[in-house]
Legacy VTK file of the C-alpha trace (Angstrom):
# vtk DataFile Version 3.0
C-alpha trace
ASCII
DATASET POLYDATA
POINTS 285 float
-66.081 47.106 34.134
-63.260 49.458 33.757
-60.349 49.279 35.788
-58.387 52.461 36.874
-54.703 52.829 36.404
-54.642 53.196 40.362
-56.103 49.898 40.887
-53.872 48.408 38.167
-51.046 49.598 40.137
-52.451 48.303 43.470
-52.805 44.976 41.788
-49.064 44.965 40.728
-47.834 46.032 44.016
-49.894 43.250 45.814
-48.705 40.537 43.676
-44.745 41.548 44.098
-44.149 39.996 47.509
-45.629 36.825 45.962
-43.553 37.286 42.829
-40.465 37.727 44.966
-41.269 34.464 47.246
-41.940 32.176 44.141
-39.024 33.394 42.264
-36.685 30.548 41.010
-39.074 28.218 43.101
-40.899 24.996 41.785
-44.818 24.785 41.802
-46.426 21.768 40.713
-49.727 21.993 39.319
-52.220 19.066 38.777
-54.507 20.076 35.734
-57.867 18.268 35.485
-61.526 18.626 35.582
-63.601 21.307 33.679
-60.569 23.486 33.335
-59.156 20.756 30.812
-62.389 20.521 28.699
-63.790 24.414 28.753
-62.002 26.360 25.934
-61.865 29.556 28.130
-60.620 27.857 31.200
-58.003 26.342 29.074
-56.782 29.591 27.754
-56.664 31.125 31.375
-54.848 28.208 32.503
-52.141 28.504 29.606
-51.751 32.370 30.297
-51.489 31.948 33.977
-48.617 29.455 33.216
-46.707 31.649 30.698
-47.012 34.652 33.024
-45.485 32.806 36.076
-42.535 31.451 34.033
-42.021 35.048 32.772
-41.571 36.255 36.565
-39.032 33.300 37.280
-41.440 30.441 38.689
-40.492 27.043 37.865
-43.790 25.467 36.764
-44.369 21.722 36.419
-47.691 20.670 34.898
-49.074 17.323 35.694
-52.324 16.349 33.763
-55.042 13.972 33.935
-57.611 13.135 31.107
-60.653 11.153 32.565
-63.197 12.652 30.139
-60.998 12.104 27.021
-60.058 8.529 27.964
-63.973 7.863 28.599
-64.715 9.374 25.155
-62.239 7.263 23.113
-63.077 4.129 25.253
-66.927 4.786 24.152
-65.745 5.084 20.538
-63.974 1.697 20.573
-66.813 0.271 22.478
-64.942 -0.363 25.518
-66.793 -0.135 28.660
-65.347 2.331 31.353
-65.473 0.583 34.857
-64.460 2.380 38.273
-63.925 0.507 41.674
-63.688 2.798 44.662
-63.373 5.918 42.416
-60.288 4.527 40.297
-60.507 3.136 37.072
-60.488 -0.315 36.531
-57.755 -0.704 33.798
-57.364 -3.934 31.900
-54.919 -4.531 28.813
-57.239 -2.886 26.395
-58.132 -0.193 28.558
-54.278 0.485 29.254
-53.332 0.837 25.730
-56.404 3.260 25.379
-54.987 5.266 28.506
-51.436 5.380 27.075
-52.495 6.620 23.626
-54.587 9.355 25.013
-52.537 10.629 28.033
-49.048 10.368 26.603
-50.039 10.892 23.035
-52.970 13.212 22.161
-53.598 14.946 25.296
-49.834 15.664 26.349
-48.982 16.800 22.819
-52.065 19.119 22.926
-51.136 20.810 25.907
-47.705 21.150 24.699
-48.690 22.846 21.446
-51.308 25.169 23.344
-48.755 26.456 25.824
-46.326 27.171 22.924
-49.222 28.930 21.049
-49.378 31.349 24.130
-45.800 32.113 24.013
-44.444 29.378 26.627
-41.654 26.913 26.193
-42.843 23.392 27.036
-41.692 19.856 26.938
-44.077 16.945 26.846
-43.052 13.928 29.051
-44.489 10.965 30.471
-43.540 8.701 33.517
-41.979 5.823 31.098
-39.519 8.466 29.624
-36.062 8.044 31.150
-37.895 5.688 33.894
-39.215 8.962 35.517
-42.119 7.246 37.349
-41.534 3.532 38.234
-44.433 1.862 39.857
-45.701 -1.560 40.744
-49.012 -2.992 40.507
-51.422 -1.548 43.299
-52.440 -4.165 45.619
-55.766 -3.739 47.523
-59.072 -5.200 48.530
-60.072 -4.937 44.778
-58.260 -6.126 41.994
-57.803 -2.732 39.566
-55.912 -4.265 36.549
-53.002 -2.031 35.396
-53.449 0.653 38.085
-49.994 1.266 39.719
-48.653 2.419 42.779
-45.451 4.554 42.475
-42.307 3.194 43.710
-39.967 6.030 42.774
-39.663 9.114 40.987
-36.506 10.229 39.048
-36.484 14.069 39.136
-33.364 14.601 36.747
-35.273 14.809 33.557
-37.855 17.121 35.108
-34.980 19.522 36.632
-33.052 19.513 33.549
-36.160 20.755 31.442
-36.898 23.289 34.186
-33.224 24.641 33.916
-33.622 24.448 30.184
-36.538 27.170 30.652
-39.171 24.724 29.733
-42.323 23.810 31.412
-42.474 20.024 31.754
-45.932 18.890 30.891
-46.255 15.406 32.402
-48.655 12.516 31.726
-49.058 10.015 34.377
-48.231 6.720 32.751
-45.723 4.792 34.599
-43.344 1.942 34.016
-42.054 -1.035 36.129
-38.710 -3.022 36.331
-40.213 -5.474 33.897
-41.446 -2.846 31.407
-45.176 -3.152 32.320
-46.940 0.276 31.891
-49.512 1.226 34.574
-52.110 3.956 34.982
-51.336 6.237 37.938
-53.957 8.513 39.559
-53.061 12.077 38.475
-53.389 13.767 42.159
-51.254 10.807 43.493
-48.610 11.414 40.808
-48.570 15.054 41.174
-48.102 14.895 45.145
-45.105 12.403 44.532
-43.401 14.604 42.061
-44.060 17.744 44.056
-42.596 16.041 47.044
-39.295 14.723 45.178
-38.726 18.258 43.807
-39.159 19.912 47.215
-41.703 22.157 45.532
-42.774 25.269 47.213
-46.564 24.720 46.284
-48.757 21.881 45.253
-51.997 23.188 43.518
-54.708 20.439 42.794
-57.250 21.973 40.074
-60.561 20.659 40.927
-64.412 21.475 40.081
-65.054 22.410 43.674
-64.478 25.616 45.747
-62.313 23.783 48.243
-62.995 22.110 51.562
-66.358 22.954 52.520
-67.533 22.427 56.142
-71.014 22.120 54.652
-70.819 20.420 51.227
-73.928 22.365 50.073
-72.742 25.771 51.226
-70.019 27.427 49.110
-69.877 30.070 51.951
-68.280 27.794 54.435
-65.320 27.308 52.642
-62.402 26.479 54.976
-59.398 28.473 53.901
-56.457 26.841 56.161
-56.123 23.447 57.397
-53.087 22.128 59.357
-52.454 18.485 58.215
-52.894 17.486 62.013
-56.471 18.292 61.914
-57.120 16.043 58.867
-58.212 13.057 61.056
-60.528 15.131 63.190
-62.225 16.380 60.089
-62.558 13.103 58.659
-64.188 11.949 61.744
-66.642 14.789 61.633
-67.525 13.848 58.008
-66.295 17.239 56.900
-63.785 15.390 54.600
-65.609 12.567 53.161
-66.349 10.897 49.517
-64.131 11.826 46.384
-62.452 14.624 48.854
-60.529 12.020 51.030
-57.956 10.668 48.449
-57.297 14.426 47.151
-56.674 15.515 50.600
-54.652 12.410 51.588
-52.676 13.403 48.566
-52.063 17.012 50.058
-51.286 15.440 53.399
-48.754 13.104 52.067
-46.963 15.763 49.960
-46.340 18.418 53.072
-45.416 15.507 55.250
-42.727 14.697 52.451
-41.501 18.506 52.482
-43.726 20.486 50.168
-43.978 23.955 51.684
-47.676 23.980 51.181
-50.577 22.688 49.037
-53.690 23.785 47.827
-57.021 22.609 46.530
-58.581 25.243 44.147
-61.568 25.944 41.966
-60.459 25.449 38.176
-63.908 26.554 37.043
-62.736 30.172 37.879
-60.643 31.692 35.353
-57.027 32.616 36.268
-57.529 30.671 39.848
-53.841 29.801 39.389
-52.807 33.518 39.677
-55.157 34.405 42.207
-53.911 31.646 44.262
-50.193 32.184 44.023
-49.931 36.269 43.582
-52.611 37.446 45.619
-52.554 38.123 49.616
-56.271 36.449 49.768
-55.662 33.385 47.680
-58.314 31.082 46.772
-59.474 27.463 47.761
-58.035 25.697 50.673
-54.428 25.238 51.667
-53.025 22.633 53.697
-49.945 23.423 55.770
LINES 1 286
285 0 1 2 3 4 5 6 7 8 9 10 11 12 13 14 15 16 17 18 19 20 21 22 23 24 25 26 27 28 29 30 31 32 33 34 35 36 37 38 39 40 41 42 43 44 45 46 47 48 49 50 51 52 53 54 55 56 57 58 59 60 61 62 63 64 65 66 67 68 69 70 71 72 73 74 75 76 77 78 79 80 81 82 83 84 85 86 87 88 89 90 91 92 93 94 95 96 97 98 99 100 101 102 103 104 105 106 107 108 109 110 111 112 113 114 115 116 117 118 119 120 121 122 123 124 125 126 127 128 129 130 131 132 133 134 135 136 137 138 139 140 141 142 143 144 145 146 147 148 149 150 151 152 153 154 155 156 157 158 159 160 161 162 163 164 165 166 167 168 169 170 171 172 173 174 175 176 177 178 179 180 181 182 183 184 185 186 187 188 189 190 191 192 193 194 195 196 197 198 199 200 201 202 203 204 205 206 207 208 209 210 211 212 213 214 215 216 217 218 219 220 221 222 223 224 225 226 227 228 229 230 231 232 233 234 235 236 237 238 239 240 241 242 243 244 245 246 247 248 249 250 251 252 253 254 255 256 257 258 259 260 261 262 263 264 265 266 267 268 269 270 271 272 273 274 275 276 277 278 279 280 281 282 283 284
């Protein structure tokens, strides 16, 4: 479909107040799901980030890598185990997690962003003791799955001030040097709150929070965090959405201006969310 010059001009004018709002502000994006495995979607994410940095937005990219970890474990004949939606991480699995997240995936993302004209710096939570963790305690033993104790923002801020996009893999360390696997949504929320980010965006494989999970037309565009307990009680927030939305709530209560769950399967969903009046997905305020 051909777009007229008048339409192009209208799109840019519509984006202007949003560009002004986010100029020199921090936006944390949790990158995962189909957008990490589909080549077309990967291209749109990289170009979105380059454009945002070009107009003065300070982007921090926090990434997961579940499918890639599963694939490597399969090659090594190591069974993938999940308990309550979290990966059980024994010593062998932790070594693979660290290798895939902090090694291959992180550097692939750095190279890809730079290929599109951006400046990127690959980091993981172990670097400079950026993410300190302890063993996650709960009803089930998850092995080397960690709970974040603290986030040192200095390395991230220095990278941003140097004009780089920090690309962070969520491998953390403890005081005794043990590495831990950290859920990427949880890490992104904590990093965003410590940076007092303007926005935290969680890219997912769903449209957002739906009043009826089987009907995409029932998308709830805005949720006040005070409404979340009621929505859980009604069963509207259930299953795998609970931990994601808990991350959104925690981030807002810790000082992030707003958080959004967006559909990463839609090309340029990041730009649609940040630089248009309509936005996309569900925002938590």
